[in-house]
N, C-alpha and C positions, 0 to 999 in steps of 0.2 A: 317305637313310632309314638307319640303322643295321641292317646284317642281323644276323637275330638265330641264334646258335649255343648248343649244349649243352657246357660244359666241364664237366669232372672235378673234384669236390671232396671235401670229407672233414664231417662233422657229426657230434660227439662221437665220433667214430674210427670212424664208419662210411661207406662210398663212397656217392655221391652224386652225380648228374648237375644242373646248375643250368641255369636260362635267364634270362638278364637281360634283362627288357623295358622299355626306355629311356619318358621321354617322348613321343618321336615313336610309338610303339607305345601308349601307356594313355591320353595324351593330361593326364598329368599328373605323380603321383610316381610313380620308377624300382620295379616290381615284379621279384621274385624267386620263381620256381616250380622246385621240387627235386624230382629223380623218382629211383627205386631204377634203373631201367633204362634205359639210351641210346637205346631203341626207343622208349621212353615218350615223353623227351625230346622226340627228333626229330620226331614226332607230333604234340607240341603244337605245335611250330614249322610243321609243316604245316597245324595246325588255323587257328593266326593267320591265314599269308600267304594262306589258302582267304579269310579272313574280309576281309581286307585289300583283294583282289583284288574280291571280291563288294562289299564298300562302293563301291570306287574307279568299278564300273561304274555303282553304282547315284547317285552324285555326278556323274560324266560325263552322265548323263542326267536329272539334276535341274533343273527349271527356274531360271531365274538369279533370279526374284523370291522363290522359295526358301531360296537358297541366302543371296541377302545380307539378306532376312528370318534364318536362323539364325546369321548374324553378328552382326545385329545386337544380336540376344537373348541371344547368347554373352558380349559383350561388356557388357551390361545386369545380365547374372546374375553376373558374376563382382566386380561390384562389392561385391556383397552375399556372395559367397564360396557361391555357388551354380550348377550345371549344368543343360543344358537336359534332364539326365536329371530331376533331382530336382524342377525344375519342373513337368517332365510327370507325373510321379508325385503330385505335391502336387496339381494341377490335377484328377486321374483321382479322386482319393482326396475330393477337400473341393470340387470344381469340377461335379461330375456329380450330380445325383439317381438314389439307388441305384434307385428303381422307375421310371425312365425319363419319358419325357413324361407327363402330366394335365393336361388341359382344366379351366380354373376352374370350369365346371358341374359337371362330375365332381368335383370336391373339393366343393364344395357341400353336392350330394348326401350326400356320405358322413358329412361333419360334421355333418350334422342326422341322420344314422341315428347315427351314434354319440355323440351328446348325448341324444337319445332312449331307446336302446335301453341303451349301455353306462355313460354318466355319470346316466342316471336323470333329465334334468331337470324342473323342473316343466312343467307345459301353457302356462303365461303367459311363462317362459322360453324355451320352444319357439317359441313365436308370434313372440317378439321375433326371436329370432336367423334363424327362417323370413322374417321378414317382410324385414332387412336382407340376407342373404347373397341372398336374392331376386332386391331389387332392382338389388343388386351385379351378379350373374349376368346380367341382362340386359343389362348394356354390357360386360361382358368373358367371357362365361359361354365363349364361342370361344376365349379368349387361353390359350395355354399357361402353367400355374403359371408355369415360371421365367423366364418372358419378362415376368413382372410387375416394374416398378419402383416404389420409391417415391414418385417425381415422380408416377406414373401414379395413383397412389391420392390421393394430395395434392392431384392436380389435381380429381380425380373428386369426394372432399369437398368440397373450395371451394366447388364450382358446385350441390352439394346447395341446393335452396331451403329450407330448416332454420334453427330457432336454432341458435346456435353448442354448447349444450350435446349438441343432438341430433346435430351431427355429431362431438362427443366421443364420445358412444356408438357411431356407427358404424364411427368410429377401433379404437375398445374390440374389438369385436365382429369388425372382419377382423385386426385382429392376431390372435386366438384363432383363427381361420380358419388363418390361415397358418402361425401355431405349429403347427397340427394337422397341416397337409402338410408342416412342415419335420420333425416327427417322424417321420413316416410315409415318408420318404425320398421327396417329390416335390417335395422344394425343398432348397437347399442353403443358404439362409439366408430370415429373414423379411421380404419386403420393407413391411412394414406398421409393422416396429421403427422407434422414432426418427422417427414422426410430428413434422410443425411441425404441431401443431394451433390451433386460431381460440381466441384468446381467449375466457375466458368470465367474466362480472361475477359476483361470486357475490353472488346475489338475498338478499332479508333474507326469514328462515325467516316464514310468517305462522301467528299464532295465532287462537285464541278469547279474548274476555273472560269474565269470569268471567258475566255476564249473558247473554252468546248461550247460555253453554253449559248453563244452567239454562234458558232458552228452550226450548232443541235436546230438553233431558230432558225438560220439561214436555209438548212435541209429540209425543214418543217414548211417553210412556207413556198417552197418550190414543189415540194411534193403532192402541193394541193392546198394546205395552210387548213384543213378541216379539222386538224387537232389544234392548232396554235391558241386557241382559247383556253383550249383544256393545259398543254403544258404552261402557258403564262401562269395560268392561276394558282397550278402547283410550287411554277419556278420562282415567282416573286410574291405569290399570299400565301405559301407554306401549307396548304388543301393536302391532306392525303388522296393517295391514288383514288381508293375506294369514296371517298366523300367526293371527288372530282366528277368520277362514273356518274355519279348520282344527282350531280349537277343539274339544275335548266335554268335557260336564260332569266326568268321570272324573279329568281333569288340573288339577280346581281342589280342592286341598286345604284345608279350611274348618278341620280344626284344628289345623296348621299353618301357617295362612294363607298359601299359598303357592301359586301356579300355575305349571306345568312347560310348557313351549316345548320339546317335541321337537327334536333336532337336524333330520331330517327337514323339520320345520314351519319351521322358521327360516330365514332369506333369508340367516344367514353359516354355515347349515347344522353350528352348534353349540347344543347345549342350554344352555337356561338357569332361572333360576328367578327370577319375576316376586313381588315380595314382596306381600302383601293391604293397604293400610294400612288406617286406618280408613275413610275416605271410600269407596273399594272396596268394603268387606266391608259398609258400613251399604247400600249399592245391590244389590249382589248377594245379600242376605239377605230383601231389598223385595221384590226381582223376580230369586229364585233360576231359574238357567237350566234349563232343560226338560233329560230324557233325551238322550242324543245331542250333538248338536252345537250351540256354540253361535248360529250363525246356522244358521236353518232355512230357506234359498234352497238354489238348485241350483248358481248359478255365481255367482263372485266379482264377477262384471261387474254383474250383478243386485242383489249388494250394494251395489254402490258407488255404481248408481242410486239405490236406497233410501237412502242417504246422502245425495245430492243434493234428494231429495224433501222429507227430514226437512228440509236445512236451510233450503228455499225456504221451506217451511211454517210455519219458527221466523223467516224475517225476513232469513234470512242471506244477502246479495245475492250475495258474493262469498266463495266458498268457497276457502281457502288449501290448496295442494299438504300433503297428509300432517297434514293442520289436526289432526286428533284428538291424531295422537302428538306432532307438533311444542309442541302447547298443552300434554301432560303433562312434554314435557320440560324447557321453558320453568318451569312452576309449581313443578316438583320441584327443579329447578337453584336457584331462588331461592328456596326455602325450606329446602335442606341448605347450601347452597354448598359441594357436594361433589360435582365431577366425577365422582371414580371409582366412585361409589357410583351417580351416574346413568346411568354408562357401563352397568355391572354389570346396573341393571334395564333398561337398554333393549336391549344386546345392543349397544352400538357400543364404541368406543375414547374415551378421556377428550380426545383433541385434537378430535374430531368433536362432542363435547359442547359443549366450548369455544365451537368456531368456531361453532356453530349458536345456542346457547340461551342464551347469558352475558349478561346484562344486558335481556334482551328483558322480562321481566315484574318491577315492583317487588313486595317482598316484601308491603306491605300486599294487592295485588291478587291475590298469591299464600295466600294467608290466606282471603282471599274465595272463591278456587277451592276449596279442601280444604274450605270449611264448607260447600258443596252438601251438600244432604241431599235424601233420596228424598220424595214426597208426605207421608205417614204421620208420619216423625221431624218433618218441619215442622210441621204439625199439632201435634204432639204438645208440640212445643215451643213454638208460640204460645200453648196451652192454659196 
């Protein structure tokens, strides 16, 4: 190894002392260090020699396995133009969680608290989150977050004894959970990203025929009519069950024939206006909503149970998922042939409207649907 020496030189007419550190000292390109005083240059040389001696002692005491591993890593990194130092710096920056170790159970608890207090999620959403992450924490609660891998999550989802659509729901929830952890420094990357999801056949959207709708409303009227305003707002307005359940009478503007779905009540959290068509206006005028909420029930699950009861009394043995809203969408699209307008009314995207509702209802059946009127108007028409 070439010895280090301090040599006198001149820079822009000023005297300096330069120390040339060759590749043996730098491990790469030659480096020049300039000093105004000779004693400063000699002190620099002494420091370098002490460092070299200290490193030499450490190297002599290092295990052979460590030395061999370092040499292999140096060669591998050299192919990419990197060094052990740059590799170590990158790992410490990107490979270690900033918040240290955290168990999955702790992450689940923090996630649910954040969703409740910070994001202000609806109770139904919180129940769904709590159910899914609770089941997951039962199996992985004591596992460190950084130890979770994508294959672990994929295998766990695959073994769930649920339908494919429900498995996809679990995958989405777990992605949200671990993304929450990543953003807060408990994870370097999201292990639930890019999961291989089960194939899910697109089930056919179920709707009710005009005759079934007419019979359902007849039963609702005979049963007391308290749910009629909510029912017709879904059937002829396309509002979601959760939206109808949260609606109050002041959000129905009969002068401008509009129903306001506030962002806080909408599934998409975006405000929209539903147009009161002639059929909806006829029913709401015949059965005006009472002051306050359209649904005079204490819980949305009770509302769902009442819908199923009315359906059973109406002779509807099979109640399709989201039957009232899907019935509106398919009949609205059949009569207007305008997916953009239908999407605006329902708070969907045109793509969803076309995929779910196109060609489900024939124009003549749609005409029968929109011709359904309350009993008073039917009696007047018959007279």
